[in-house]
DRENTI-469152 format. One line per 5 residues: number of its first residue (from 1); for each residue x, y, z of C-alpha. Coordinates in steps of 0.02 Angstrom, whole numbers, plus 50000, padded with zeros to 5 digits. Layout:
! DRENTI-469152
NUM) X/Y/Z  ...
! end
This chain:
! DRENTI-469152
1) 50000/50000/50000  50052/50182/49977  49996/50342/50061  49998/50521/50000  49991/50677/50106
6) 49949/50860/50070  49773/50818/50012  49674/50980/50023  49500/50906/50011  49428/50838/50173
11) 49289/50710/50154  49152/50677/50280  49159/50491/50241  49297/50379/50177  49290/50352/49989
16) 49330/50184/49909  49347/50149/49724  49345/49965/49675  49380/49893/49503  49356/49706/49478
21) 49468/49641/49339  49502/49469/49269  49665/49449/49368  49662/49578/49508  49533/49677/49605
26) 49599/49854/49633  49561/49974/49775  49589/50160/49798  49545/50223/49972  49535/50405/50027
31) 49506/50424/50213  49412/50564/50300  49575/50662/50320  49607/50656/50133  49749/50528/50135
36) 49752/50406/49990  49797/50221/49993  49797/50088/49860  49785/49898/49862  49776/49751/49742
41) 49708/49578/49785  49684/49428/49672  49510/49422/49597  49387/49285/49642  49297/49254/49476
46) 49170/49131/49547  49112/49262/49672  49185/49437/49637  49115/49503/49800  49233/49395/49902
51) 49385/49488/49835  49301/49652/49881  49266/49593/50058  49445/49529/50074  49518/49694/50013
56) 49411/49798/50131  49463/49687/50276  49646/49715/50232  49612/49903/50228  49519/49891/50394
61) 49358/49957/50318  49237/49810/50316  49132/49885/50457  49164/50071/50431  49039/50192/50357
66) 49098/50241/50184  49049/50279/50004  49101/50138/49888  49100/50157/49698  49115/49991/49608
71) 49163/49945/49431  49090/49772/49406  49116/49639/49274  48974/49527/49334  48857/49573/49191
76) 48996/49585/49061  49065/49412/49098  48890/49336/49096  48856/49408/48922  49026/49356/48851
81) 49012/49181/48924  48832/49154/48869  48764/49147/49046  48612/49233/49119  48427/49214/49152
86) 48306/49116/49044  48217/49259/48954  48047/49264/48869  48038/49388/48725  47873/49478/48694
91) 47839/49574/48534  47704/49613/48405  47612/49481/48306  47718/49428/48157  47883/49483/48234
96) 47933/49333/48340  48090/49309/48233  48148/49488/48259  48301/49446/48365  48343/49290/48265
101) 48346/49379/48096  48440/49531/48160  48524/49635/48026  48581/49485/47924  48762/49532/47953
106) 48879/49385/47930  49045/49374/48024  49122/49270/47883  49050/49338/47721  49151/49223/47607
111) 49121/49063/47705  48998/48956/47607  48974/48838/47754  48967/48950/47909  48941/48873/48077
116) 48761/48888/48137  48735/49021/48268  48611/48997/48408  48476/49132/48413  48475/49241/48569
121) 48301/49179/48618  48238/49004/48571  48079/48999/48467  47975/48926/48608  48016/49077/48716
126) 47962/49207/48586  47785/49269/48612  47677/49376/48499  47540/49496/48552  47408/49557/48426
131) 47433/49744/48457  47503/49880/48344  47551/50063/48341  47572/50160/48180  47734/50251/48137
136) 47660/50412/48207  47610/50330/48373  47426/50307/48330  47350/50148/48404  47298/50034/48261
141) 47261/49875/48362  47222/49898/48546  47280/49796/48694  47138/49729/48802  47133/49625/48960
146) 47094/49464/48867  47255/49478/48767  47352/49517/48926  47282/49366/49018  47321/49251/48872
151) 47503/49311/48864  47525/49293/49052  47464/49113/49046  47577/49069/48899  47730/49141/48985
156) 47685/49057/49148  47685/48886/49062  47859/48918/48989  47930/48959/49162  48057/49094/49114
161) 48159/49191/49242  48142/49360/49156  48043/49445/49017  48098/49569/48883  47958/49670/48802
166) 47990/49757/48636  47841/49824/48540  47851/49922/48378  47855/50112/48398  47844/50099/48588
171) 47965/50245/48596  47819/50352/48537  47693/50279/48660  47748/50159/48796  47576/50125/48872
176) 47554/49952/48794  47724/49893/48855  47686/49961/49029  47520/49868/49038  47607/49704/48995
181) 47746/49737/49119  47623/49772/49260  47539/49605/49229  47704/49509/49232  47819/49600/49354
186) 47749/49526/49515  47843/49363/49487  47973/49401/49352  48111/49525/49313  48037/49628/49170
191) 48126/49747/49050  48029/49863/48933  48113/49932/48779  48034/50103/48805  48123/50114/48974
196) 48289/50041/48918  48308/50121/48746  48167/50231/48678  48242/50239/48503  48213/50185/48324
201) 48292/50023/48266  48184/49880/48329  48325/49751/48320  48451/49853/48420  48315/49905/48542
206) 48259/49724/48560  48433/49653/48587  48476/49789/48714  48315/49754/48809  48347/49566/48802
211) 48523/49589/48871  48455/49696/49011  48328/49561/49057  48458/49424/49046  48583/49499/49169
216) 48474/49620/49268  48414/49497/49399  48589/49425/49419  48663/49597/49444  48525/49648/49564
221) 48559/49494/49668  48747/49522/49667  48733/49704/49721  48602/49665/49853  48714/49529/49925
226) 48863/49647/49925  48760/49781/50012  48703/49653/50141  48883/49607/50179  48932/49792/50189
231) 48783/49870/50279  48879/50028/50323  48929/50068/50144  48835/50177/50020  48869/50082/49859
236) 48865/50157/49686  48910/50073/49522  49003/50139/49371  48901/50146/49210  48970/50117/49035
241) 48949/50304/49002  49077/50354/49135  48947/50412/49263  48896/50323/49423  48725/50260/49476
246) 48662/50207/49648  48668/50019/49672  48483/50008/49713  48443/50082/49541  48577/49988/49443
251) 48489/49821/49422  48346/49893/49318  48476/49969/49201  48600/49824/49200  48638/49842/49015
256) 48712/50012/49053  48848/49931/49160  48928/49817/49032  49084/49926/49013  49086/49973/49197
261) 49271/49945/49233  49346/50019/49074  49235/50173/49093  49316/50204/49263  49487/50208/49181
266) 49432/50337/49054  49351/50444/49190  49522/50447/49274  49610/50485/49109  49497/50636/49083
271) 49528/50693/49263  49717/50679/49248  49710/50768/49081  49620/50915/49160  49751/50924/49298
276) 49900/50931/49181  49820/51031/49041  49818/50890/48912  49648/50885/48826  49684/50760/48686
281) 49742/50592/48753  49758/50423/48670  49739/50298/48810  49776/50115/48830  49732/50013/48982
286) 49833/49853/48986  49778/49732/49120  49806/49548/49146  49680/49485/49017  49648/49621/48888
291) 49694/49796/48829  49566/49935/48807  49608/50080/48690  49514/50245/48678  49526/50428/48630
296) 49486/50561/48761  49454/50742/48710  49419/50836/48872  49298/50695/48918  49277/50513/48863
301) 49198/50498/48691  49035/50402/48694  48952/50294/48563  48778/50220/48545  48840/50093/48418
306) 48947/49985/48532  48949/49797/48545  48975/49667/48681  49030/49504/48602  48920/49481/48449
311) 48777/49587/48516  48744/49771/48476  48718/49877/48632  48638/50041/48584  48643/50130/48754
316) 48781/50261/48777  48950/50186/48820  49130/50241/48811  49196/50221/48634  49340/50099/48646
321) 49425/49957/48556  49469/49801/48656  49592/49664/48609  49645/49505/48696  49821/49562/48738
326) 49864/49582/48921  50003/49543/49042  49931/49368/49063  49911/49333/48876  49987/49164/48836
331) 50122/49141/48703  50102/48986/48594  50151/48908/48429  50021/48878/48294  50015/48723/48183
336) 50136/48804/48060  50261/48840/48198  50224/49026/48203  50235/49121/48367  50067/49189/48428
341) 50013/49290/48580  49838/49280/48657  49693/49295/48663  49699/49155/48792  49754/49219/48962
346) 49827/49139/49116  49706/49246/49217  49717/49259/49406  49730/49072/49436  49860/49008/49402
351) 49924/49170/49322  50092/49196/49234  50232/49076/49278  50329/49214/49368  50187/49229/49494
356) 50241/49059/49564  50058/49009/49580  50071/48852/49474  50068/48934/49301  50173/48841/49172
361) 50134/48930/49008  50237/49082/48952  50149/49250/48954  50187/49432/48912  50229/49467/49094
366) 50348/49320/49093  50432/49394/48938  50466/49557/49030  50532/49457/49177  50651/49357/49067
371) 50718/49516/48984  50742/49607/49149  50615/49745/49121  50539/49699/49289  50672/49705/49427
376) 50721/49537/49497  50682/49600/49672  50510/49668/49626  50358/49619/49724  50213/49604/49603
381) 50050/49690/49652  50140/49749/49808  50165/49580/49892  50202/49440/49766  50384/49388/49749
386) 50444/49375/49568  50503/49202/49509  50619/49235/49361  50676/49054/49349  50496/48997/49324
391) 50474/49125/49184  50633/49066/49097  50577/48885/49112  50406/48928/49039  50490/48999/48883
396) 50607/48851/48866  50494/48743/48758  50454/48882/48634  50638/48931/48623  50693/48751/48593
401) 50560/48723/48460  50610/48881/48366  50796/48852/48390  50824/49019/48475  50871/49079/48650
406) 50745/49108/48788  50781/49295/48777  50749/49299/48590  50584/49208/48614  50533/49332/48749
411) 50579/49479/48637  50476/49405/48496  50325/49391/48610  50339/49574/48658  50356/49627/48476
416) 50196/49534/48432  50100/49601/48583  50158/49778/48543  50101/49763/48363  49930/49701/48420
421) 49911/49853/48533  49982/49977/48407  49855/49916/48280  49715/49947/48406  49783/50121/48443
426) 49780/50162/48257  49598/50107/48248  49552/50239/48378  49663/50377/48308  49727/50373/48127
431) 49576/50279/48060  49462/50414/48135  49556/50563/48065  49672/50598/48213  49861/50602/48188
436) 49939/50504/48334  50090/50620/48330  49977/50763/48387  49912/50665/48537  49985/50616/48706
441) 49990/50429/48741  49931/50387/48917  49956/50211/48982  49888/50128/49137  49843/49957/49203
446) 49967/49843/49287  50064/49808/49126  50040/49971/49029  50200/50058/49085  50307/49917/49018
451) 50246/49950/48840  50218/50138/48833  50384/50189/48752  50379/50050/48622  50201/50093/48572
456) 50239/50280/48561  50388/50242/48449  50281/50128/48341  50153/50268/48315  50276/50411/48292
461) 50223/50495/48455  50343/50603/48557  50241/50630/48717  50179/50500/48838  50113/50494/49015
466) 50102/50361/49149  49984/50435/49280  50004/50419/49466  49929/50257/49530  49929/50191/49352
471) 49916/50012/49416  49746/50050/49493  49690/50196/49386  49520/50121/49345  49484/50108/49531
476) 49539/50290/49553  49423/50336/49410  49276/50269/49508  49303/50413/49629  49341/50543/49495
481) 49178/50501/49404  49020/50600/49439  48844/50532/49471  48750/50551/49309  48627/50491/49178
486) 48634/50480/48989  48456/50482/48918  48395/50492/48739  48237/50477/48636  48207/50464/48450
491) 48134/50614/48360  48151/50570/48176  48133/50715/48053  48235/50821/47932  48338/50944/48032
496) 48291/51098/47931  48107/51058/47959  48126/51033/48147  48048/51157/48268  48164/51228/48402
501) 48023/51228/48530  47986/51043/48498  48169/50997/48519  48183/51098/48679  48023/51018/48746
506) 48088/50841/48714  48255/50883/48795  48165/50957/48945  48065/50796/48970  48225/50694/48973
511) 48304/50821/49092  48159/50802/49215  48178/50612/49216  48367/50619/49242  48356/50749/49380
516) 48221/50648/49470  48330/50491/49466  48484/50584/49528  48385/50669/49666  48320/50500/49724
521) 48499/50442/49753  48541/50595/49857  48612/50718/49730  48576/50902/49765  48460/50957/49622
526) 48542/51130/49622  48710/51051/49580  48654/50951/49427  48732/51006/49261  48643/50970/49097
531) 48724/50946/48925  48605/50938/48776  48645/50852/48611  48569/50790/48449  48607/50633/48349
536) 48609/50678/48164  48645/50591/47998  48630/50623/47813  48460/50570/47750  48476/50387/47697
541) 48621/50345/47812  48607/50222/47956  48745/50287/48071  48728/50453/48163  48849/50582/48234
546) 48816/50672/48399  48824/50862/48399  48796/50994/48533  48629/51083/48547  48655/51268/48584
551) 48479/51315/48636  48529/51493/48685  48599/51538/48514  48502/51638/48383  48496/51489/48264
556) 48534/51325/48354  48477/51218/48206  48602/51303/48090  48741/51277/48218  48697/51093/48235
561) 48697/51073/48045  48868/51155/48028  48942/51054/48170  48876/50892/48095  48953/50928/47924
566) 49120/50972/48003  49125/50812/48107  49068/50705/47960  49208/50775/47853  49336/50744/47991
571) 49281/50566/48025  49242/50510/47848  49344/50626/47737  49197/50698/47640  49031/50789/47645
576) 48872/50746/47550  48749/50853/47455  48603/50784/47555  48483/50844/47687  48531/50814/47868
581) 48412/50711/47973  48381/50726/48159  48374/50552/48237  48380/50569/48427  48381/50704/48559
586) 48501/50668/48701  48545/50740/48872  48685/50710/48997  48645/50755/49177  48788/50750/49302
591) 48841/50815/49471  49008/50834/49559  49121/50681/49580  49161/50604/49748  49345/50654/49733
596) 49379/50828/49666  49568/50827/49650  49727/50729/49681  49852/50763/49820  50022/50840/49786
601) 50172/50728/49817  50327/50755/49923  50482/50806/49821  50597/50660/49780  50786/50645/49796
606) 50831/50550/49635  50944/50429/49729  50976/50269/49634  50977/50130/49762  50974/49980/49648
611) 51017/49927/49472  50954/49792/49355  51035/49694/49215  50928/49702/49057  50948/49584/48910
616) 51038/49666/48763  51123/49803/48864  51306/49803/48915  51283/49891/49081  51149/49881/49215
621) 51010/50012/49214  50955/50117/49363  50798/50067/49457  50708/50213/49538  50553/50223/49643
626) 50432/50347/49566  50431/50451/49724  50622/50466/49716  50618/50563/49551  50620/50751/49588
631) 50466/50853/49544  50494/50977/49404  50603/50992/49252  50746/50875/49296  50745/50727/49177
636) 50785/50544/49205  50859/50477/49044  50824/50301/48983  50857/50160/48984  50792/50152/49162
641) 50658/50068/49265  50534/50163/49373  50436/50064/49501  50300/50095/49627  50201/49976/49735
646) 50082/49923/49597  50162/49951/49427  50327/49955/49334  50378/50076/49195  50513/50034/49068
651) 50594/50195/49004  50673/50146/48840  50831/50218/48766  50805/50392/48687  50663/50431/48808
656) 50670/50546/48961  50555/50553/49112  50506/50685/49238  50374/50693/49376  50244/50829/49403
661) 50171/50892/49567  50043/50751/49574  50165/50608/49541  50121/50583/49357  50269/50520/49255
666) 50291/50629/49100  50389/50550/48957  50469/50643/48813  50562/50578/48661  50741/50641/48679
! end
């Protein structure tokens, strides 16, 4: 654990940020005096709450009143692994195959014999109701009590655990969905599409509602159990949008939590960026199992066109690209004898071979250990002794098969892992019209600092940053994130024909809902900030771009039109001679975060106490603790190793490092 003094903000209650990852569960704790501590414990995948209880016990907080903000992977893992509740799907007559047909997208378009894919909901769990709304919301076929009773009896016989209701045009009038829900909700977990995603696109709306029904009950049970074990804690959960929601409201909106952990990291990236005056950051979060890549411009960029596994998730979530390359990614040889890395991971149990927990397969972390990038005397995650001999032994088989040394095999693994991550970074920068050389690369996660210089070199970048507490930055982001809601509703019409008063009225309705929800979880209504936006597209397109709505301007529609054309040209390289269409109105309501700032650090002394032999270098390199590097302009030239309790940074040759007042490690190409 580490502590930091000089914190200016005093909190009435201790604050705890918790991020549950595939390998470790991370904690950031700020006590009532403003002192900050960090901790990592091994995750308990079968019951993630046990790792949280264990960590709080180690921090001495299991019975103390506190505010706990949690980034959870319970729902995410259930979706990716195909687990969850048995869900009945209810829709209009003639549309039972809605989720099965989807958009007819094929993952292998040239495969003439594709493997059959199981539909999300089996045919015997799809139910039709003879009701119908017109495209303008007019009721064409009404819903009566006889139809309701018949549906209830059919569903009762099928014995599902949850129900997803998705009726056509319910985003215009939700009354029919609400009547069905009231008849079913006494015994079942029910999700209505008009509550989850009141938007056009019946397939995306249906899948999102189905996902919510599938994991909602599971998440409700998990959070209720956690709250029961921590009765003194006020628990909030990170949403995929980068805002927090009270735990007692989270279950009904479970689909909004599927990127809970990664969103915490980006909330922290945005917070650090504000502190140091860097508004355009290309971030990569490298953990034990995967790497998440994103672009942050003042705040995390959101998308409503994200995916979890093979499913579209149309609620707002941080826009990121995830690959199966982490510190625990396993190196292996394919049938042709080629060296491969990932996506399989050693996970938390048994973990990389160097953890000495029984792991036998070589991983990316083992490669760094073999090459000396991690000091031989390091204690991983603050308390685990490094086993270099086990890492070397794990690489022995690959090296022998390829006829190379263990060091050469380890170097090859890092080259492949770096190329995987560089490719992902290009997807989020160059492929979207952003020159990486104009951005600052920010790395975090337990393994991020070991790759930051190599990735910056690969992308032609000259500035990089490893933030303070980079090994637990996602947990820190839980505290830097504000309570908030992202709400939207479809309002389909040509933008130049739209009425400003109608748009303002729709935005005001969403604002009232968001403010009511935030007030119910204890947020001061006078401290809620509102950001208004529109989703627009060229007429005939299917994908939209989000633009700001400047209601106070003389001509807000003209401003929205100009902003859309500018963003479309930047992202796609061209403009079209077509009308612009308004698709959705959207609001973001947020309050102040739990943690307002970071503490300053004590000035370091730059004394090199230890050195480390690194493969390929003729002399040992200095090993410095981050807090030993002086604050300010003095540079530490690479090659060098910078360590703290939870992460290691490899400063490559031709790079220089300095530390700012908060403890962030600033890297510059020499």
